[in-house]
Structures are given as C-alpha cells and as structure tokens.
TORKE-153113 format. One line per 5 residues: for each residue x, y, z of C-alpha. Coordinates in Angstrom, 1 decimal. Example, Ala and Ser with C-alpha at 12.3 -4.5 7.8 and 13.67 -1.06 7.14 Angstrom:
12.3:-4.5:7.8 | 13.7:-1.1:7.1
//
This chain:
17.6:-16.3:-16.0 | 14.4:-16.2:-17.9 | 12.0:-13.6:-16.4 | 8.5:-13.2:-17.9 | 7.1:-9.7:-17.5
3.3:-9.3:-17.7 | 2.5:-5.8:-19.1 | 5.7:-5.8:-21.0 | 5.2:-2.4:-22.7 | 4.6:-0.6:-19.4
7.0:2.1:-18.3 | 8.4:0.0:-15.4 | 8.4:-3.2:-17.5 | 10.5:-1.6:-20.3 | 13.0:-0.3:-17.7
13.2:-3.7:-16.1 | 13.7:-5.4:-19.5 | 16.6:-3.0:-20.3 | 18.3:-4.3:-17.1 | 17.6:-7.9:-17.9
18.3:-7.8:-21.6 | 18.0:-11.2:-23.3 | 16.9:-12.7:-20.1 | 13.5:-10.9:-20.2 | 10.3:-11.9:-22.0
7.7:-9.1:-22.3 | 4.1:-10.1:-22.8 | 2.2:-7.5:-24.9 | -1.3:-7.6:-26.4 | -0.7:-5.0:-29.1
1.5:-6.0:-32.0 | 2.6:-2.4:-32.4 | 4.4:-2.7:-29.1 | 6.6:-5.6:-30.0 | 9.4:-3.4:-31.5
9.7:-1.3:-28.3 | 10.1:-4.4:-26.2 | 12.6:-5.9:-28.6 | 14.6:-2.7:-28.6 | 15.5:-3.3:-24.9
17.1:-6.6:-25.9 | 14.2:-8.6:-24.5 | 12.0:-11.1:-26.3 | 8.4:-10.0:-27.0 | 5.5:-12.4:-26.9
1.9:-11.5:-28.0 | -0.5:-12.5:-25.2 | -3.8:-10.8:-24.3 | -4.2:-11.5:-20.6 | -7.8:-10.5:-20.7
-8.6:-13.3:-23.2 | -5.9:-16.0:-22.7 | -6.5:-19.1:-20.7 | -4.3:-20.1:-17.7 | -2.9:-23.1:-19.7
-2.0:-20.8:-22.7 | -0.1:-18.6:-20.4 | 1.5:-21.5:-18.6 | 3.0:-22.7:-21.9 | 4.7:-19.3:-22.2
6.0:-19.5:-18.6 | 7.4:-23.1:-18.8 | 11.1:-23.1:-18.4 | 11.1:-19.7:-16.8 | 12.7:-18.6:-13.6
10.3:-16.0:-12.4 | 7.3:-13.9:-13.2 | 7.0:-10.1:-12.7 | 3.4:-8.8:-12.8 | 3.7:-5.2:-14.1
0.5:-5.0:-16.0 | -2.2:-2.4:-15.4 | -5.2:-1.0:-17.1 | -3.6:2.4:-17.3 | -4.8:6.0:-17.2
-8.1:6.6:-18.9 | -9.4:3.1:-18.3 | -12.7:2.6:-16.4 | -13.6:0.6:-13.4 | -14.4:-2.5:-15.4
-10.8:-2.8:-16.8 | -9.3:-2.2:-13.4 | -10.9:-5.5:-12.4 | -10.1:-7.4:-15.6 | -6.4:-6.3:-15.7
-5.2:-5.2:-12.3 | -7.0:-8.1:-10.6 | -8.0:-10.7:-13.3 | -4.7:-10.7:-15.2 | -2.7:-11.0:-12.0
-4.8:-14.0:-10.8 | -4.4:-15.5:-14.3 | -0.6:-15.1:-14.2 | -0.4:-16.6:-10.7 | -2.4:-19.6:-11.7
-0.3:-20.0:-14.8 | 2.9:-19.8:-12.7 | 1.6:-22.6:-10.5 | 0.7:-24.8:-13.5 | 4.1:-24.2:-15.1
6.2:-24.8:-12.0 | 7.6:-21.2:-11.9 | 7.6:-20.4:-8.2 | 9.1:-16.9:-8.0 | 6.5:-14.2:-8.5
7.0:-10.5:-8.0 | 3.7:-8.4:-8.1 | 3.9:-4.7:-8.6 | 0.9:-3.4:-6.7 | 0.3:0.1:-5.3
0.5:2.0:-2.0 | -3.1:2.2:-0.8 | -3.8:-1.4:-1.5 | -5.2:-3.2:1.5 | -6.8:0.0:2.8
-10.4:0.7:1.9 | -10.7:4.0:-0.1 | -12.3:6.9:1.6 | -16.1:7.1:1.0 | -17.2:9.6:-1.6
-13.9:9.5:-3.5 | -13.2:8.9:-7.1 | -15.0:5.7:-8.2 | -12.3:4.6:-10.7 | -9.5:5.1:-8.1
-11.6:3.0:-5.6 | -12.0:0.3:-8.2 | -8.2:0.3:-8.9 | -7.4:0.0:-5.2 | -10.0:-2.8:-4.7
-8.6:-4.6:-7.7 | -5.0:-4.4:-6.4 | -6.1:-5.5:-3.0 | -8.0:-8.5:-4.4 | -4.9:-9.5:-6.5
-2.7:-9.3:-3.4 | -5.1:-11.4:-1.4 | -5.2:-14.1:-4.2 | -1.4:-14.2:-4.4 | -1.0:-14.6:-0.6
-3.3:-17.6:-0.6 | -1.0:-19.5:-3.1 | 1.3:-21.6:-1.0 | 3.0:-22.9:-4.1 | 4.5:-19.5:-5.1
7.4:-17.6:-3.5 | 5.7:-14.3:-4.0 | 6.8:-10.8:-3.1 | 4.4:-7.9:-3.3 | 5.9:-4.4:-4.0
3.7:-1.3:-3.4 | 5.3:1.7:-4.9 | 4.2:5.2:-4.0 | 3.3:7.9:-6.7 | 5.3:7.0:-9.8
7.4:9.6:-11.6 | 9.6:9.7:-14.7 | 12.5:11.5:-13.0 | 15.9:9.8:-13.3 | 16.4:7.1:-10.7
18.7:7.9:-7.8 | 19.3:4.3:-6.5 | 18.3:5.6:-3.0 | 14.9:4.4:-1.6 | 12.9:3.6:1.5
11.6:0.0:1.4 | 9.7:-1.5:4.3 | 6.4:-3.2:5.2 | 5.0:0.3:5.8 | 6.5:3.7:4.8
5.1:7.2:4.8 | 3.4:8.3:1.5 | 5.7:9.6:-1.1 | 6.9:9.3:-4.7 | 9.5:7.1:-6.4
11.0:7.2:-10.0 | 10.0:4.3:-12.2 | 13.7:3.8:-12.7 | 14.1:2.9:-9.1 | 11.1:0.7:-9.0
12.6:-1.4:-11.8 | 15.9:-1.5:-10.0 | 14.2:-2.7:-6.8 | 12.3:-5.4:-8.7 | 15.6:-6.6:-10.1
17.1:-6.7:-6.7 | 14.1:-8.6:-5.3 | 14.5:-11.2:-8.0 | 18.1:-11.8:-6.9 | 17.0:-12.1:-3.3
14.6:-15.0:-2.6 | 14.8:-14.2:1.1 | 12.2:-11.5:0.4 | 9.6:-14.1:-0.5 | 6.2:-13.9:1.3
6.8:-10.2:2.1 | 4.7:-7.2:1.3 | 6.9:-4.1:0.9 | 6.1:-0.4:0.3 | 8.5:1.7:-1.7
9.3:5.4:-1.9 | 12.4:7.5:-2.5 | 14.7:7.6:0.4 | 18.4:7.7:1.4 | 19.4:4.0:1.4
21.1:2.3:-1.6 | 18.7:-0.3:-3.1 | 21.1:-3.2:-2.9 | 21.9:-2.6:0.8 | 18.2:-2.2:1.6
17.0:-5.3:-0.2 | 19.7:-7.4:1.3 | 18.4:-6.6:4.8 | 14.7:-7.4:4.0
//
C-alpha cells in the first residue's frame, strides 16, 4: 500500500508512518523535518499545503491507495491558520484525491467538531472547531471519496494500550496518540468504515475487534 499522510511531521503522523514503513509518504513543508520522517522508514515529500495547488498535490497522490489527513496548524497558531490549515489544507487534499483517483480518505478531526463552541470562550479554540467542522462538511459532500472521519478526544503522549472506545458518539475523554495511529491503520484496512464519523477515546475494547464491528 502507498499511504500519503498530510502533516507528515505531526506526532500522530510519525507514529502512523512507523507502522506503515516504506508504504507511507509524509508530506512536510519544512525541509528540516525530512530526516525525522525518513527515520520512520517512510518517504518524505516537500509540499506546503497552504501554497500548493490541487493539481500539484494530485501529482503526488497519483498511484496511491489512500490519504490520511493528519495536518493541523498546531499550538501557538492563531485563528487565521486554523482556517488555512485545518480547513483549507483538508479541502485541498480532498480535491487532489478526487483528481488523482485515490478514493480512500481518512480525516483526523477532533471531538467537538460539529458542535458550536460555547459563546464567550477562547476565540482560537472556536476558530479551530469551526475549521474542523467545515473540513468535515466538505468531505461529506464528496461522493467520489470513501471517507472516514475520526474525532479523537484529548491527545496524550502516554504509551498506547490498544484498548479504546470508538463509536459515532462517546463521552469526553483522552486517548494516547499511539492508539490514534493504531486506529487509523485499522480503519485503512477496513473499507467497511467508509462514510462514517467516529469519536475515539481510551476504553476497554481491543482496536482490531472494535474497528471490525464498525
């Protein structure tokens, strides 16, 4: 399999690339991040998703089996970049996937997406949730893609347990990035989860058993 990961230097993306090895292609915009991606066994490709055209990205995707959108503006970024990365880059990747003929698309979103933030809250967080919601809405409208939207809870760097709770709606909670990467890998292997929006937190069910029932 050839899996193209947008946001290839992110913490979840690197963990996923380690699991995929030579089957992964990590897109990064910073040349200094190439070595970290290659250290996982994956291929690194320089591509700035805030500047690239859909056709440029489609050329990278051609011949691929799936796209994983794991990009994000990250901590410390303002509301403007929540829109250009968390929404804009996702829309760009989805359009490029359609142009290239790559149908499988896994989008890593966030719990809270699809629900309007409470009035008077943090403006940047609100912009982030609005961007994730818009990216999800765009993806659902694309009939040509076999998409799955994954909404993890609060992310941690604790070791993964392989035990999670995955469903269209789950109570708020946290989940190790290790387990998010493992769930993405399982989703890639299970096309029956296409056109599903799933929330994810730590739980007591093995990932493989849980994904197989979705």
